[in-house]
DSSP file (Angstrom, degrees, kcal/mol; ACC not computed):
  #  RESIDUE AA STRUCTURE BP1 BP2  ACC     N-H-->O    O-->H-N    N-H-->O    O-->H-N    TCO  KAPPA ALPHA  PHI   PSI    X-CA   Y-CA   Z-CA
    1    1 A M              0   0    0      0, 0.0     2,-0.5     0, 0.0     0, 0.0   0.000 360.0 360.0 360.0 132.0  -38.7  -34.6  -15.2
    2    2 A K        -     0   0    0      2,-0.0     2,-0.5    13,-0.0     0, 0.0  -0.897 360.0-147.4-105.4 131.5  -39.3  -38.4  -15.3
    3    3 A V        -     0   0    0     -2,-0.5     2,-0.5     2,-0.0    12,-0.1  -0.860   9.6-163.3-101.8 124.7  -39.3  -40.1  -18.6
    4    4 A I        -     0   0    0     -2,-0.5     2,-0.4    10,-0.1    10,-0.1  -0.949   6.9-162.0-110.6 124.0  -41.7  -43.2  -18.9
    5    5 A V  E     -A   13   0A   0      8,-0.8     8,-3.0    -2,-0.5     2,-0.5  -0.868   3.6-157.8-109.5 136.1  -40.9  -45.4  -21.8
    6    6 A V  E     -A   12   0A   0     -2,-0.4     6,-0.2     6,-0.2    -2,-0.0  -0.969  14.0-148.5-117.1 123.1  -43.5  -47.9  -23.1
    7    7 A D    >   -     0   0    0      4,-2.1     3,-1.2    -2,-0.5    -1,-0.0   0.057  39.1 -79.8 -74.1-172.4  -42.2  -50.9  -25.1
    8    8 A K  T 3  S+     0   0    0      1,-0.3    -1,-0.1     2,-0.1    -2,-0.0   0.777 129.6  52.8 -66.2 -28.1  -43.8  -52.9  -27.9
    9    9 A N  T 3  S-     0   0    0      2,-0.1    -1,-0.3     1,-0.0     3,-0.1   0.259 119.2-106.8 -89.0  10.0  -45.9  -54.9  -25.5
   10   10 A N  S <  S+     0   0    0     -3,-1.2     2,-0.4     1,-0.2    -2,-0.1   0.807  73.2 145.1  61.8  35.0  -47.3  -51.8  -23.8
   11   11 A K        -     0   0    0      0, 0.0    -4,-2.1     0, 0.0     2,-0.6  -0.799  54.3-120.8 -96.5 138.8  -45.1  -52.4  -20.7
   12   12 A V  E     -A    6   0A   0     -2,-0.4    -6,-0.2    -6,-0.2     2,-0.2  -0.724  32.8-152.6 -75.5 122.0  -43.7  -49.5  -18.8
   13   13 A T  E     -A    5   0A   0     -8,-3.0    -8,-0.8    -2,-0.6     2,-0.3  -0.619  22.6 -98.0 -95.9 158.0  -39.9  -49.8  -18.8
   14   14 A N     >  -     0   0    0     -2,-0.2     4,-2.2     1,-0.1     5,-0.2  -0.531  23.0-132.8 -78.6 133.6  -37.6  -48.5  -16.3
   15   15 A N  H  > S+     0   0    0     -2,-0.3     4,-2.1     1,-0.2     5,-0.2   0.826 106.2  54.6 -53.8 -36.7  -35.9  -45.1  -17.1
   16   16 A I  H  > S+     0   0    0      1,-0.2     4,-2.5     2,-0.2    -1,-0.2   0.905 106.7  49.8 -66.5 -43.0  -32.5  -46.5  -16.0
   17   17 A E  H  > S+     0   0    0      1,-0.2     4,-2.0     2,-0.2    -2,-0.2   0.842 109.4  50.6 -65.8 -31.4  -32.7  -49.4  -18.3
   18   18 A Y  H  X S+     0   0    0     -4,-2.2     4,-2.6     2,-0.2    -2,-0.2   0.930 112.3  47.4 -65.9 -43.5  -33.6  -47.1  -21.2
   19   19 A R  H  X S+     0   0    0     -4,-2.1     4,-2.4     1,-0.2    -2,-0.2   0.921 111.7  50.5 -59.9 -44.4  -30.6  -44.9  -20.5
   20   20 A L  H  X S+     0   0    0     -4,-2.5     4,-2.5     2,-0.2    -1,-0.2   0.895 109.6  50.8 -65.4 -39.8  -28.4  -47.9  -20.2
   21   21 A N  H  X S+     0   0    0     -4,-2.0     4,-2.6     2,-0.2    -1,-0.2   0.928 110.4  49.4 -66.6 -43.9  -29.6  -49.3  -23.5
   22   22 A L  H  X S+     0   0    0     -4,-2.6     4,-2.2     1,-0.2    -2,-0.2   0.904 112.2  48.9 -59.0 -39.2  -28.9  -45.8  -25.2
   23   23 A F  H  X S+     0   0    0     -4,-2.4     4,-2.5     2,-0.2    -2,-0.2   0.891 111.1  48.7 -68.0 -43.7  -25.4  -45.8  -23.7
   24   24 A I  H  X S+     0   0    0     -4,-2.5     4,-1.8     2,-0.2    -2,-0.2   0.913 112.6  48.7 -63.6 -41.8  -24.7  -49.5  -24.9
   25   25 A E  H  X S+     0   0    0     -4,-2.6     4,-2.7     1,-0.2     3,-0.3   0.964 112.3  48.9 -64.1 -47.1  -26.0  -48.5  -28.5
   26   26 A W  H  X S+     0   0    0     -4,-2.2     4,-2.5     1,-0.2    -2,-0.2   0.893 111.3  50.1 -56.4 -44.0  -23.8  -45.4  -28.4
   27   27 A A  H  X S+     0   0    0     -4,-2.5     4,-2.5     2,-0.2    -1,-0.2   0.818 108.5  50.9 -66.6 -30.9  -20.8  -47.5  -27.3
   28   28 A I  H  X S+     0   0    0     -4,-1.8     4,-2.2    -3,-0.3    -2,-0.2   0.911 112.2  49.0 -75.4 -41.5  -21.3  -50.0  -30.1
   29   29 A Y  H  X S+     0   0    0     -4,-2.7     4,-2.8    -5,-0.2     5,-0.2   0.950 112.0  48.3 -54.7 -48.1  -21.4  -47.1  -32.6
   30   30 A M  H  X S+     0   0    0     -4,-2.5     4,-2.6     1,-0.2     5,-0.2   0.944 112.0  47.4 -61.4 -49.2  -18.2  -45.6  -31.1
   31   31 A V  H  X S+     0   0    0     -4,-2.5     4,-2.0     1,-0.2    -1,-0.2   0.898 114.2  47.8 -64.4 -36.6  -16.3  -48.9  -31.2
   32   32 A C  H  X S+     0   0    0     -4,-2.2     4,-1.9     2,-0.2    -1,-0.2   0.884 112.2  47.3 -61.8 -42.8  -17.4  -49.6  -34.8
   33   33 A Y  H  X S+     0   0    0     -4,-2.8     4,-2.2     2,-0.2    -2,-0.2   0.834 110.1  53.9 -69.8 -32.2  -16.6  -46.2  -36.0
   34   34 A A  H  X S+     0   0    0     -4,-2.6     4,-2.3    -5,-0.2    -2,-0.2   0.917 107.8  51.6 -68.2 -40.1  -13.1  -46.4  -34.3
   35   35 A F  H  X S+     0   0    0     -4,-2.0     4,-2.1     1,-0.2    -2,-0.2   0.898 109.1  50.5 -62.5 -39.3  -12.6  -49.7  -36.2
   36   36 A V  H  X S+     0   0    0     -4,-1.9     4,-2.2     2,-0.2    -1,-0.2   0.884 109.6  50.5 -62.8 -40.0  -13.4  -48.0  -39.4
   37   37 A L  H  X S+     0   0    0     -4,-2.2     4,-2.2     1,-0.2    -2,-0.2   0.894 112.1  46.5 -63.0 -40.9  -11.0  -45.2  -38.6
   38   38 A V  H  X S+     0   0    0     -4,-2.3     4,-1.5     2,-0.2    -2,-0.2   0.859 112.5  49.0 -71.0 -37.1   -8.2  -47.6  -37.9
   39   39 A V  H  X S+     0   0    0     -4,-2.1     4,-1.8    -5,-0.2    -1,-0.2   0.907 110.9  51.9 -67.9 -37.6   -8.8  -49.7  -41.0
   40   40 A T  H  X S+     0   0    0     -4,-2.2     4,-2.8     1,-0.2    -2,-0.2   0.901 107.6  52.0 -65.3 -39.2   -8.9  -46.5  -43.0
   41   41 A S  H  < S+     0   0    0     -4,-2.2    -1,-0.2     1,-0.2     6,-0.2   0.867 109.7  48.9 -65.4 -32.9   -5.6  -45.5  -41.6
   42   42 A N  H  < S+     0   0    0     -4,-1.5    -1,-0.2     1,-0.2    -2,-0.2   0.806 114.9  45.4 -76.3 -25.1   -4.1  -48.9  -42.5
   43   43 A I  H  < S+     0   0    0     -4,-1.8     2,-0.4     1,-0.1    -2,-0.2   0.909 115.1  47.2 -82.5 -43.1   -5.5  -48.6  -46.1
   44   44 A F    ><  -     0   0    0     -4,-2.8     3,-0.7    -5,-0.2    -1,-0.1  -0.845  63.9-157.6-101.9 132.6   -4.4  -44.9  -46.7
   45   45 A K  T 3  S+     0   0    0     -2,-0.4    -1,-0.1     1,-0.2    -4,-0.1   0.582  90.1  70.3 -84.3 -11.7   -0.9  -43.7  -45.9
   46   46 A S  T 3  S+     0   0    0     64,-0.1    65,-2.4    69,-0.1     2,-0.5   0.660  93.9  63.2 -79.8 -11.8   -2.1  -40.1  -45.7
   47   47 A L  E <   -B  110   0B   0     -3,-0.7     2,-0.4    -6,-0.2    63,-0.2  -0.947  66.1-175.4-114.3 129.2   -4.0  -41.0  -42.4
   48   48 A Y  E     +B  109   0B   0     61,-2.7    61,-2.7    -2,-0.5     2,-0.5  -0.970   7.3 176.7-131.5 119.3   -2.1  -42.0  -39.4
   49   49 A I  E     -B  108   0B   0     -2,-0.4    59,-0.2    59,-0.2    58,-0.1  -0.988  26.1-141.0-118.1 127.6   -3.7  -43.1  -36.2
   50   50 A E        -     0   0    0     57,-2.4     2,-0.3    -2,-0.5    -1,-0.2   0.919  68.6 -34.3 -56.8 -56.9   -1.4  -44.3  -33.5
   51   51 A N  S  > S-     0   0    0     56,-0.2     4,-1.8     1,-0.0     3,-0.3  -0.917  70.4 -77.7-154.8-176.3   -3.6  -47.2  -32.1
   52   52 A F  H  > S+     0   0    0     -2,-0.3     4,-2.0     1,-0.2     5,-0.1   0.815 122.2  56.8 -58.9 -33.6   -7.0  -48.3  -31.5
   53   53 A W  H  > S+     0   0    0      1,-0.2     4,-2.2     2,-0.2    -1,-0.2   0.878 108.9  47.0 -70.9 -38.1   -7.6  -46.2  -28.4
   54   54 A Y  H  > S+     0   0    0     -3,-0.3     4,-2.5     2,-0.2    -1,-0.2   0.838 109.6  54.9 -70.6 -27.6   -6.7  -43.0  -30.3
   55   55 A G  H  X S+     0   0    0     -4,-1.8     4,-2.0     2,-0.2    -2,-0.2   0.896 109.0  48.3 -60.9 -41.8   -9.1  -44.3  -33.0
   56   56 A L  H  X S+     0   0    0     -4,-2.0     4,-1.8     2,-0.2    -2,-0.2   0.877 112.8  46.3 -66.0 -43.0  -11.7  -44.5  -30.3
   57   57 A I  H  X S+     0   0    0     -4,-2.2     4,-2.4     2,-0.2    -2,-0.2   0.896 112.2  50.9 -67.2 -39.5  -11.0  -41.0  -29.0
   58   58 A A  H  X S+     0   0    0     -4,-2.5     4,-2.5     1,-0.2    -2,-0.2   0.843 109.2  52.7 -70.3 -32.6  -11.0  -39.7  -32.6
   59   59 A A  H  X S+     0   0    0     -4,-2.0     4,-1.9     2,-0.2    -1,-0.2   0.879 110.1  47.9 -66.4 -36.5  -14.4  -41.4  -33.1
   60   60 A I  H  X S+     0   0    0     -4,-1.8     4,-2.9     2,-0.2    -2,-0.2   0.916 112.8  47.5 -69.3 -44.0  -15.8  -39.7  -30.0
   61   61 A I  H  X S+     0   0    0     -4,-2.4     4,-2.9     1,-0.2     5,-0.2   0.918 111.0  50.5 -64.5 -40.7  -14.5  -36.4  -31.1
   62   62 A L  H  X S+     0   0    0     -4,-2.5     4,-2.2     2,-0.2    -1,-0.2   0.862 110.4  51.8 -62.1 -36.6  -15.8  -36.8  -34.5
   63   63 A Y  H  X S+     0   0    0     -4,-1.9     4,-2.0     2,-0.2    -2,-0.2   0.936 111.3  46.1 -57.6 -52.2  -19.2  -37.7  -33.0
   64   64 A V  H  X S+     0   0    0     -4,-2.9     4,-1.7     1,-0.2     5,-0.3   0.938 115.6  45.7 -62.6 -44.9  -19.2  -34.6  -30.8
   65   65 A L  H  X>S+     0   0    0     -4,-2.9     5,-2.2     1,-0.2     4,-0.8   0.863 111.5  51.6 -61.0 -37.2  -18.2  -32.4  -33.6
   66   66 A N  H  <5S+     0   0    0     -4,-2.2    -1,-0.2    -5,-0.2    -2,-0.2   0.785 113.4  45.1 -70.4 -27.6  -20.7  -33.9  -36.0
   67   67 A R  H  <5S+     0   0    0     -4,-2.0    -2,-0.2    -5,-0.1    -1,-0.2   0.744 128.7  22.1 -84.3 -24.1  -23.5  -33.4  -33.5
   68   68 A T  H  X5S+     0   0    0     -4,-1.7     4,-0.6    -5,-0.2    -3,-0.2   0.854 130.6  28.1-112.1 -56.8  -22.6  -29.8  -32.5
   69   69 A L  H  X5S+     0   0    0     -4,-0.8     4,-2.3    -5,-0.3     3,-0.2   0.852 111.0  61.3 -75.9 -39.4  -20.5  -28.0  -35.1
   70   70 A K  H  ><S+     0   0    0     -5,-2.2     4,-2.6     1,-0.2     5,-0.2   0.838  99.4  53.0 -60.7 -39.0  -21.5  -29.6  -38.2
   71   71 A P  H  > S+     0   0    0      0, 0.0     4,-2.5     0, 0.0    -1,-0.2   0.863 110.8  49.7 -68.2 -30.7  -25.3  -28.7  -38.2
   72   72 A I  H  X S+     0   0    0     -4,-0.6     4,-2.1    -3,-0.2    -2,-0.2   0.946 111.9  46.8 -68.9 -46.5  -24.3  -25.0  -37.8
   73   73 A I  H  X S+     0   0    0     -4,-2.3     4,-1.7     1,-0.2    -1,-0.2   0.926 112.9  49.4 -62.5 -41.5  -21.9  -25.1  -40.6
   74   74 A V  H  < S+     0   0    0     -4,-2.6     3,-0.3     1,-0.2    -1,-0.2   0.937 109.9  50.6 -62.6 -45.5  -24.4  -27.0  -42.9
   75   75 A S  H >< S+     0   0    0     -4,-2.5     3,-0.6     1,-0.2    -1,-0.2   0.839 111.4  48.3 -69.1 -24.9  -27.1  -24.5  -42.1
   76   76 A L  H 3< S+     0   0    0     -4,-2.1    -1,-0.2     1,-0.2    -2,-0.2   0.764 118.1  41.8 -78.8 -21.0  -24.8  -21.5  -42.9
   77   77 A T  T 3X S+     0   0    0     -4,-1.7     4,-2.2    -3,-0.3    -1,-0.2   0.081  72.4 117.8-109.7  26.2  -23.7  -23.1  -46.2
   78   78 A I  H <> S+     0   0    0     -3,-0.6     4,-2.3     1,-0.2     5,-0.2   0.888  76.7  53.1 -65.5 -36.8  -26.9  -24.5  -47.5
   79   79 A P  H  > S+     0   0    0      0, 0.0     4,-2.5     0, 0.0    -1,-0.2   0.917 110.8  47.2 -62.2 -35.7  -26.7  -22.2  -50.7
   80   80 A I  H  > S+     0   0    0      1,-0.2     4,-1.9     2,-0.2     8,-0.2   0.870 111.6  50.2 -74.1 -31.5  -23.2  -23.5  -51.5
   81   81 A I  H  <>S+     0   0    0     -4,-2.2     5,-3.1    -7,-0.2     6,-0.3   0.874 112.6  47.9 -69.7 -34.4  -24.3  -27.1  -51.0
   82   82 A G  H ><5S+     0   0    0     -4,-2.3     3,-1.6     3,-0.2    -2,-0.2   0.940 111.7  49.1 -66.2 -47.5  -27.3  -26.6  -53.3
   83   83 A V  H 3<5S+     0   0    0     -4,-2.5    -2,-0.2     1,-0.3    -1,-0.2   0.901 114.8  44.4 -57.4 -44.9  -25.1  -24.9  -56.0
   84   84 A T  T ><5S-     0   0    0     -4,-1.9     3,-1.6    -5,-0.2    -1,-0.3   0.255 112.8-119.1 -89.3  10.4  -22.6  -27.7  -55.8
   85   85 A L  T < 5S-     0   0    0     -3,-1.6    -3,-0.2     1,-0.3    -2,-0.1   0.800  75.1 -49.0  56.7  31.7  -25.3  -30.4  -55.8
   86   86 A G  T > <S+     0   0    0     -5,-3.1     3,-0.6    -6,-0.2     4,-0.5   0.430 110.4 113.8  91.1   1.4  -24.1  -31.6  -52.5
   87   87 A L  T X>  +     0   0    0     -3,-1.6     3,-0.7    -6,-0.3     4,-0.5   0.761  69.0  66.3 -75.1 -21.3  -20.5  -32.0  -53.1
   88   88 A F  H >> S+     0   0    0     -8,-0.2     4,-1.8     1,-0.2     3,-0.9   0.772  87.3  72.3 -70.1 -24.6  -19.7  -29.2  -50.6
   89   89 A Y  H <> S+     0   0    0     -3,-0.6     4,-2.3     1,-0.3    -1,-0.2   0.898  93.9  52.6 -58.6 -39.6  -21.0  -31.5  -47.9
   90   90 A F  H <> S+     0   0    0     -3,-0.7     4,-2.0    -4,-0.5    -1,-0.3   0.765 104.6  55.4 -66.3 -23.6  -17.9  -33.6  -48.3
   91   91 A I  H <X S+     0   0    0     -3,-0.9     4,-2.3    -4,-0.5    -2,-0.2   0.849 105.5  52.7 -71.3 -34.5  -15.8  -30.4  -47.8
   92   92 A I  H  X S+     0   0    0     -4,-1.8     4,-2.6     2,-0.2     5,-0.2   0.948 110.2  47.9 -67.3 -47.5  -17.6  -29.9  -44.5
   93   93 A N  H  X S+     0   0    0     -4,-2.3     4,-1.9     1,-0.2    -2,-0.2   0.905 109.2  53.1 -62.9 -36.0  -16.7  -33.5  -43.5
   94   94 A L  H  X S+     0   0    0     -4,-2.0     4,-2.7     2,-0.2    -1,-0.2   0.918 109.0  49.9 -58.7 -43.0  -13.1  -32.9  -44.5
   95   95 A G  H  X S+     0   0    0     -4,-2.3     4,-2.3     1,-0.2    -2,-0.2   0.932 110.3  50.0 -65.3 -40.6  -13.0  -29.8  -42.3
   96   96 A I  H  X S+     0   0    0     -4,-2.6     4,-1.6     1,-0.2    -1,-0.2   0.861 111.0  49.4 -61.0 -37.0  -14.4  -31.8  -39.4
   97   97 A L  H  X S+     0   0    0     -4,-1.9     4,-1.9    -5,-0.2    -2,-0.2   0.880 111.0  48.6 -68.3 -43.7  -11.7  -34.4  -40.1
   98   98 A F  H  X S+     0   0    0     -4,-2.7     4,-2.3     2,-0.2    -2,-0.2   0.856 108.8  54.2 -65.2 -36.3   -9.0  -31.8  -40.1
   99   99 A L  H  X S+     0   0    0     -4,-2.3     4,-2.3    -5,-0.2    -2,-0.2   0.885 107.7  50.2 -69.8 -34.5  -10.3  -30.3  -36.8
  100  100 A T  H  X S+     0   0    0     -4,-1.6     4,-2.8     2,-0.2     5,-0.2   0.923 109.4  52.0 -65.3 -40.5  -10.1  -33.8  -35.2
  101  101 A D  H  X S+     0   0    0     -4,-1.9     4,-1.1     1,-0.2     7,-0.3   0.913 109.7  48.6 -54.8 -46.3   -6.6  -34.0  -36.5
  102  102 A L  H  < S+     0   0    0     -4,-2.3    -1,-0.2     1,-0.2    -2,-0.2   0.869 111.8  49.8 -65.2 -39.0   -5.8  -30.6  -34.9
  103  103 A I  H  < S+     0   0    0     -4,-2.3    -2,-0.2     1,-0.2    -1,-0.2   0.938 114.2  42.8 -66.8 -45.1   -7.4  -31.7  -31.5
  104  104 A L  H >< S-     0   0    0     -4,-2.8     3,-1.3     1,-0.2    -1,-0.2   0.650  90.1-169.2 -80.7 -10.6   -5.5  -35.0  -31.2
  105  105 A G  G ><  +     0   0    0     -4,-1.1     3,-1.1     1,-0.2    -1,-0.2  -0.374  64.7   0.5  62.2-130.1   -2.1  -33.6  -32.3
  106  106 A P  G 3  S+     0   0    0      0, 0.0    -1,-0.2     0, 0.0     3,-0.1   0.600 122.9  69.8 -73.5 -10.8    0.6  -36.1  -33.1
  107  107 A H  G <  S+     0   0    0     -3,-1.3   -57,-2.4     1,-0.3     2,-0.4   0.731 108.5  32.3 -81.9 -23.4   -1.6  -39.1  -32.3
  108  108 A V  E <  S-B   49   0B   0     -3,-1.1     2,-0.4    -7,-0.3    -1,-0.3  -0.981  75.0-177.4-135.0 122.6   -3.7  -38.6  -35.4
  109  109 A N  E     -B   48   0B   0    -61,-2.7   -61,-2.7    -2,-0.4     2,-0.5  -0.972   7.0-173.2-130.1 130.3   -2.1  -37.1  -38.6
  110  110 A L  E     -B   47   0B   0     -2,-0.4     2,-0.4   -63,-0.2   -63,-0.2  -0.982  10.9-167.4-125.8 122.6   -3.9  -36.3  -41.8
  111  111 A N        +     0   0    0    -65,-2.4     5,-0.1    -2,-0.5     4,-0.1  -0.895  45.1  15.7-116.6 138.6   -1.8  -35.2  -44.7
  112  112 A G     >  -     0   0    0     -2,-0.4     4,-0.9     3,-0.1     5,-0.0   0.465  61.3-121.9  84.2 136.2   -2.9  -33.7  -48.1
  113  113 A I  H  > S+     0   0    0      2,-0.2     4,-2.2     3,-0.2     5,-0.1   0.909 108.1  44.7 -77.1 -49.2   -6.1  -32.1  -49.1
  114  114 A F  H  > S+     0   0    0      1,-0.2     4,-2.1     2,-0.2     5,-0.2   0.926 117.0  44.6 -63.8 -41.9   -7.0  -34.3  -52.1
  115  115 A S  H  > S+     0   0    0      1,-0.2     4,-2.6     2,-0.2    -1,-0.2   0.908 111.3  53.6 -71.1 -36.7   -6.1  -37.5  -50.3
  116  116 A A  H  X S+     0   0    0     -4,-0.9     4,-2.5     2,-0.2    -1,-0.2   0.856 106.9  55.1 -59.3 -37.6   -8.0  -36.3  -47.1
  117  117 A F  H  X S+     0   0    0     -4,-2.2     4,-1.8     2,-0.2    -2,-0.2   0.927 109.7  44.4 -56.4 -50.3  -11.0  -35.7  -49.5
  118  118 A I  H  X S+     0   0    0     -4,-2.1     4,-2.4     1,-0.2    -2,-0.2   0.852 112.1  52.5 -66.4 -35.9  -10.9  -39.3  -50.7
  119  119 A I  H  X S+     0   0    0     -4,-2.6     4,-3.0     2,-0.2     5,-0.2   0.935 108.5  51.5 -69.4 -43.0  -10.4  -40.5  -47.1
  120  120 A S  H  X S+     0   0    0     -4,-2.5     4,-2.0     1,-0.2    -2,-0.2   0.894 112.2  45.9 -59.7 -39.3  -13.6  -38.4  -46.0
  121  121 A I  H  X S+     0   0    0     -4,-1.8     4,-2.5     2,-0.2    -1,-0.2   0.949 113.1  49.6 -67.7 -46.1  -15.6  -40.0  -48.7
  122  122 A F  H  X S+     0   0    0     -4,-2.4     4,-2.9     1,-0.2    -2,-0.2   0.910 111.4  49.2 -62.4 -45.3  -14.3  -43.5  -47.9
  123  123 A I  H  X S+     0   0    0     -4,-3.0     4,-2.6     2,-0.2    -1,-0.2   0.911 110.6  50.8 -60.2 -42.8  -15.1  -43.0  -44.1
  124  124 A S  H  X S+     0   0    0     -4,-2.0     4,-2.0    -5,-0.2    -2,-0.2   0.923 112.3  45.8 -62.2 -44.3  -18.6  -41.9  -44.9
  125  125 A V  H  X S+     0   0    0     -4,-2.5     4,-2.7     2,-0.2     5,-0.2   0.929 114.5  48.5 -63.6 -44.8  -19.2  -44.9  -47.1
  126  126 A M  H  X S+     0   0    0     -4,-2.9     4,-3.2     1,-0.2     5,-0.2   0.885 109.5  51.4 -64.2 -38.0  -17.7  -47.3  -44.6
  127  127 A N  H  X S+     0   0    0     -4,-2.6     4,-1.9    -5,-0.2    -1,-0.2   0.862 110.6  49.9 -68.0 -35.6  -19.7  -45.8  -41.7
  128  128 A L  H  X S+     0   0    0     -4,-2.0     4,-2.2    -5,-0.2    -2,-0.2   0.942 114.4  44.1 -64.8 -49.0  -22.9  -46.2  -43.8
  129  129 A L  H  X S+     0   0    0     -4,-2.7     4,-2.9     1,-0.2     5,-0.5   0.921 113.9  49.2 -63.7 -44.4  -22.0  -49.8  -44.6
  130  130 A M  H  X>S+     0   0    0     -4,-3.2     5,-2.6    -5,-0.2     4,-1.5   0.888 111.5  49.9 -64.5 -35.5  -21.0  -50.6  -41.0
  131  131 A Q  I  <>S+     0   0    0     -4,-1.9     5,-2.7    -5,-0.2    -2,-0.2   0.943 118.6  37.5 -68.4 -43.8  -24.2  -49.1  -39.7
  132  132 A N  I  <5S+     0   0    0     -4,-2.2    -2,-0.2     3,-0.2    -1,-0.2   0.830 125.3  36.1 -77.6 -32.0  -26.5  -51.1  -42.1
  133  133 A I  I  <5S+     0   0    0     -4,-2.9    -3,-0.2    -5,-0.2    -2,-0.1   0.872 134.8   8.6 -87.8 -46.4  -24.6  -54.4  -42.2
  134  134 A I  I  X5S+     0   0    0     -4,-1.5     4,-1.8    -5,-0.5     5,-0.2   0.871 122.6  45.2-108.6 -56.0  -23.4  -54.7  -38.6
  135  135 A I  I  ><S+     0   0    0     -5,-2.6     4,-2.9     2,-0.2     5,-0.2   0.943 111.3  47.4 -72.3 -49.7  -24.6  -52.2  -36.1
  136  136 A K  H  ><S+     0   0    0     -5,-2.7     4,-2.7     1,-0.2     5,-0.3   0.942 116.0  45.0 -54.8 -52.6  -28.4  -52.1  -36.8
  137  137 A P  H  > S+     0   0    0      0, 0.0     4,-2.0     0, 0.0    -1,-0.2   0.853 112.7  52.1 -58.4 -33.6  -28.8  -55.9  -36.9
  138  138 A L  H  X S+     0   0    0     -4,-1.8     4,-2.0     2,-0.2    -2,-0.2   0.935 112.3  44.9 -70.9 -49.0  -26.7  -56.3  -33.8
  139  139 A I  H  X S+     0   0    0     -4,-2.9     4,-1.4     1,-0.2    -1,-0.2   0.945 112.4  52.5 -60.7 -43.4  -28.9  -53.7  -31.9
  140  140 A E  H  X S+     0   0    0     -4,-2.7     4,-0.8     1,-0.3    -1,-0.2   0.869 109.8  48.1 -60.3 -40.5  -32.1  -55.4  -33.2
  141  141 A R  H  < S+     0   0    0     -4,-2.0     3,-0.4    -5,-0.3    -1,-0.3   0.842 109.1  52.7 -70.3 -27.9  -30.9  -58.7  -32.0
  142  142 A C  H  < S+     0   0    0     -4,-2.0    -2,-0.2     1,-0.2    -1,-0.2   0.788 103.7  59.7 -75.4 -24.1  -30.1  -57.3  -28.6
  143  143 A E  H  <        0   0    0     -4,-1.4    -1,-0.2     1,-0.2    -2,-0.2   0.739 360.0 360.0 -66.1 -30.2  -33.5  -55.9  -28.4
  144  144 A K     <        0   0    0     -4,-0.8    -1,-0.2    -3,-0.4    -2,-0.1   0.555 360.0 360.0 -80.8 360.0  -35.3  -59.2  -28.7
């Protein structure tokens, strides 16, 4: 199946260009999220990330888990999320973070449940700020 993409000027763009642009956007997201993880590990002593490259691998693993496993968990726990007025969503984020810690072994270490809960909230807020302040304007500038 061939995908034909029409841009703002009603010009047909090349499928390869479209895929390359999507990959570049994804790579920008991953580098910025890895930066957030490394900064978070420097702020909080309960989170240890060995270096930037393991931060990048952790960001990719978090991305994959958030796209695959998290929607399943959220759909199964909708009543709990509703009863807790959305606070259980942070517990799901915490579980995904601990799963990433388990996958990467000694290169990423997350200690303590309460501090990990605070770290997961901090990472969520920092990702939101990073996306709105840096990533979206950068992507919009590159599209012009």
